[in-house]
N, C-alpha and C positions, 0 to 999 in steps of 0.2 A: 461608274464602277459596275462592272458586269457581275451578275450573279452566276455562280457555278452550280449546275445541276449535276449531282454525282450519280454515277451508275455503278452499283456494286457487282461482284462476281455473280453470274447467273441471274442478272437483273436487266431491266431495260427501262427507258424513259424517253420523254420528248422535251424539246426546248425551243424557244423563240427568242429573238433579240429583245432586250439586251443580254439575255442569258447565253451562256456557253455550256457545253455538256462534256463531261470528263469521266474517264474510267482509268484506273490504275491496276497494276498487277497483271497485265496481259502477258502470260508466258505462252503456254500451248493454247490458251483461250484466244478467240478472235473477237476484236471489237469491230462491229459493223455499224456504219453510219449510213442512214438513208435520209435523203433530204430533198425538199422542193425549193429550188433556187428563187423562184418567182415569189412564192408565199413566205420564204425565209423561215420555214419550220423544218425541224430535223428530229430524228430519233436515233438512239444508240442502243445496241444490244451487246452484252458481254457474254458471248457464247462459250460455254465450257465443253460441250460434247456434240459430236456430229448428229446423233439421231435419238429421237425420243423412244425408239423401239427398245432402248436400254432401260427405260424408266419403269418404276413400279406405278401402275396406273392410279392407284388411290391417292398418292401424294406427289403427283407430278408438278414440278415447277417448269412451266412452259418456256420461261426465259432462259433456261439452262441449255436447251438443245437448238441446233441450227434450224432444223425443219419447223419447229413450233415457234421459236422466238421471232423469226422474221414475219410470220403470219400475224402474230399478236402486234408487233411493231407497226406493220402496214396498217392494220385496223386502227391503231392509235393515231397514226399520221392522218389517215383519211377522216377520222372523227375531228381532227384539228384543221380540216379543210384542204389537206394536201391532195393534189391531183396525181393519181397513180401513173398517168402517161408521162408526167414530167419528172418523176422521181429518179434520182441517181444514187449511187452507192460508192462509199470508200471503205477500204478494209485495212486493218493492221493487226498484227499478232501472229498466232499460229507458229510460234517458234518450237523447235525441237529442244526442249529444255534439258534433257538428260541423254547421256550416251549409254546405249544398251549394247551388251555384247551380242544379243540376238537382234535380227532385223525384223522381229515380230511385228506384224501389221497392227496388232492391238496397241502396241506401245507408241505408234506414230500418231499420237493424238493431235498434235499441232497441224501437220499436213492434212490429216483426215478432216479436221475442223474447217480448214481453208477450203478444201474440195467440197464439203457439204454445204458451206455458206454459198459458194459460187453456184453450185447446182440449184439451190433454192432460189437465189436471185434470178437465175436464168428462167426458172419456172414461173416466177412472178413477173418476168419481163422488166426487171430493173437493171439498168446498165451500170457496170462497175467503171468508174472513171479513173480511179487510181488505187493503188494498194502498196502496202509496205508489210510483206508477210514473210514468214520463214526465218531462217537464221537460228541463232542459239541464245539470243538475249531477250530479256523482258522489256515491256514497253509501257508507257503511260501516254494516253492520247486525249486531246482536247479539241473539240470541234466548235467553230464559230459560225452559226447559221447566217450571220450578217454578211460574212465574206466567203462562206463555203470553204474555208481553209481548215485543214486538219493538221494540227501540230502534234508531232510524235517525238517523245523523249525516250531514247533507247538507252538502256543501261550501258554505261561506259562508251557511248558513242555520240552523246550530245543530242541536239534537237534538230529535226528536219520538218519540212512542211510539204504537204501534198494537197 
């Protein structure tokens, strides 16, 4: 029986087999999984916003923002023995959950989160191997570090695996 490590909104964590790691309620948020296939260690971040520049410095939750969450997650993975040159990433989420009459850039949180995550992964030289992003439906994701498979349950669309 595998143990599930849960990652809440604006949260991050790491897992190793027999654990699996899961987050739910991914709407405009992006679930980022970074993993070392050889060591079978993985980390997941539930990113809510693209940039920590929006944060109040005194009470900043680093797990909330794409730019800071991925750095914290990388440090956690490295402290668990992961080798940065072997790390790969999978992404899910970043949906446009609401229809707006304006096409205001500020309201496009989902697509902006996806862009910010991709930009940060590129900067950290972590290759994205697969993604399930965009659309208008929420998702729940679960990653198994044993198989490196990401299971994605999309609202009213069933389950897929990447």
